[in-house]
N, C-alpha and C positions, 0 to 999 in steps of 0.2 A: 300440662295435665299431670298430676301426681298419681301414678298408677297404684302405688302402695296405699295411698289415702283412699282412692276409689275402691280398691279391693276390700279395704277394711270397712268402708261405709256400706258396700254391697253385702258383705258378710254379716254385718250387724243388722241390716235391713232384712236379709233372708232369715237369719236366726230369730229375729223378733216377730216377723209377720208370716212366715211360711205356714204355720199351723192354721192361723185364721183364714188365710187365702185358700188353703187346701179345703177347709170346711166349707167356705163359700162355694167353691167349685163343686165339691162332692154333693152338695144339695141340688145341683143343677144338671149333672151329667151322670151317665152310667159309670160304675167304678173303673172299668177298663180305660176310660178316657181322662181320668183325673190327673194322672202323672204327666200326660202330654200337654194338657192345658196349663197345668201348674208350671211346667218348664217354659212354655211360651210366655207366660206372664213374667217370669223372672228374667227371661232373655230380653224382653222388652224393657224391663227395669234396668238391666245392666246397660243396654244401649242408650237409654235416656236418663241415666243416673243424675245428670245435672239438672234435669227438669223436675225431679221429684221433690216436692216441698218437704222439708225436714219434719215439720209439725203435723203434716197431713199425709204421711207416706201410706198409711193403710187405706184411706179412701182412694188415693191415687191407684194403688194396687187393685182395689176392688173394681174401679172403673176400667182398668186395663183388662182384668179378668172378664168383666161384662162384655167388653168389645171382642175379646178373643173368643168367648163363647158364642157371641152373635155371628162371628165369621164362621165358626165351626158349624153352627146350625144352618147357615146359608149354604155352606158346602154340602151338608147332608141333604138339604132340600134339592140342590142341583143334582146330586147323585141319584136321589129318589126319582126326580123328574126324568132323568136319563134312563133309569131302569124301566119306568112306566112307558116311556117312548119306545124303547127297544122291545118291551113286552107286547106293545100294541102293533108292532110291525108283523107282517105276515111271515110265518116261519118258513125258512128255506132249508132244503136238504144240504147238509154240509158238503156233500160231494158235487154240488152244482157249481163248479168253479167258473164256468163260462158266464152264468148269470151274475155271480158275485163280481166278476171282473167288469161286466157290462155296467152294473150299478156304480162301481167305483169310477169308471170312466165317465159316466153321465154326471156324477157328482163333481168330479174334477173339472169337467167342461163347464158346468153350471157355475162353479166357484170362480173359475178363470174369467167368466163372462161378467163378473161383478166389478165394480169400480175398485180402485186401490183402497179407498177409505172403507168401503164395505168389507173388503177382504181383511183389512187390519182389525176392524172391530170384531169380526168373527174369530180371527186368530187369537186376539186377546181374551175373548170370552171362552172359546172352546179349547183351543190348543194350549194356551197358557193357563187357563182356568183361573184368571184373575177375578176377584170380587169386583163388582161394578164400580165401587169407590176407587179402587186402585187403577182399574182400567181407565176411568175418567181422568185420573191424574196423568196417566201416560198420554192421553189424547188432548189434555189441556181443556177439559170441559167439566161441567157439573155431572154428578151421578145421574140426575134426572135426564139431562141431555144425552148421556151415554145410553140410558135405557131406551130412549126414543130411537136413537140411531141403531141400536142393536135390534130392536123390533123391526125397523124398516129393512135392515140388512138381511135378517132372517126371512122376511116376506119376499124380498127380491130374490134370495137364493132359492126359495121354494118355487117361485115363478120361473126362474131360469131352469130349474130341474124339470119342471113340467114341459117347458119349451124344448129342452134337449130330448126328453123321452118322446114327445110328440113327433119331433123331426126324425128320430130313429125309427119310429113305427111307420111313418109315411115314406121315408126314403130308404130305410134299411141301414143308413149310416148316420153317425152323429154329425151335427152341423159343425162346420169348421170354427175353430176358436176365434179367428180373426173376424169372420163375418158376424158372429154373435156379438162380439165386443163392439163392432162398428154399428150394428143395429141398436145396441143398448145405449151407447154413448156414455159420457161421464157426467152428464148434467143431472142424473137422477140421484146423486148422493145426498 
């Protein structure tokens, strides 16, 4: 791989098409986001320089910009959904540390009661914040299959959380992690 030739080709590509790609992006996002999206597009171009057709570089860059914008819009929707979810939750006084800890413990127990595959799906989606297309690649499945698995994992987590809270209200203690996992089994994945 000739680094100097690659740098020269990339510089020419950037110089020739930066303004057009920037205009394409500017018409689709707020001004504060233009530079970030533009840099992501040209980062992708640098990484995939060998795949860019010489005669059709601008359409390739537009396609990359479109996908980058779609990913950004999906991330914005996810953040918006999270804000709505948090806003819909009952407000708690910040000084109520015991209740906050109780909720965290209940969530941790409910999460631990899930199968390993459900835990991994939720980790990829929530903790790693991977778009479904990328999470599907990690799991070796299609994005549609990932969406179904994610929906099912969230449903099971909600049910486990209800089970844990119910047990706490009835017994005063959360159910033991081992007994919860045994009663759930791993066949529901």
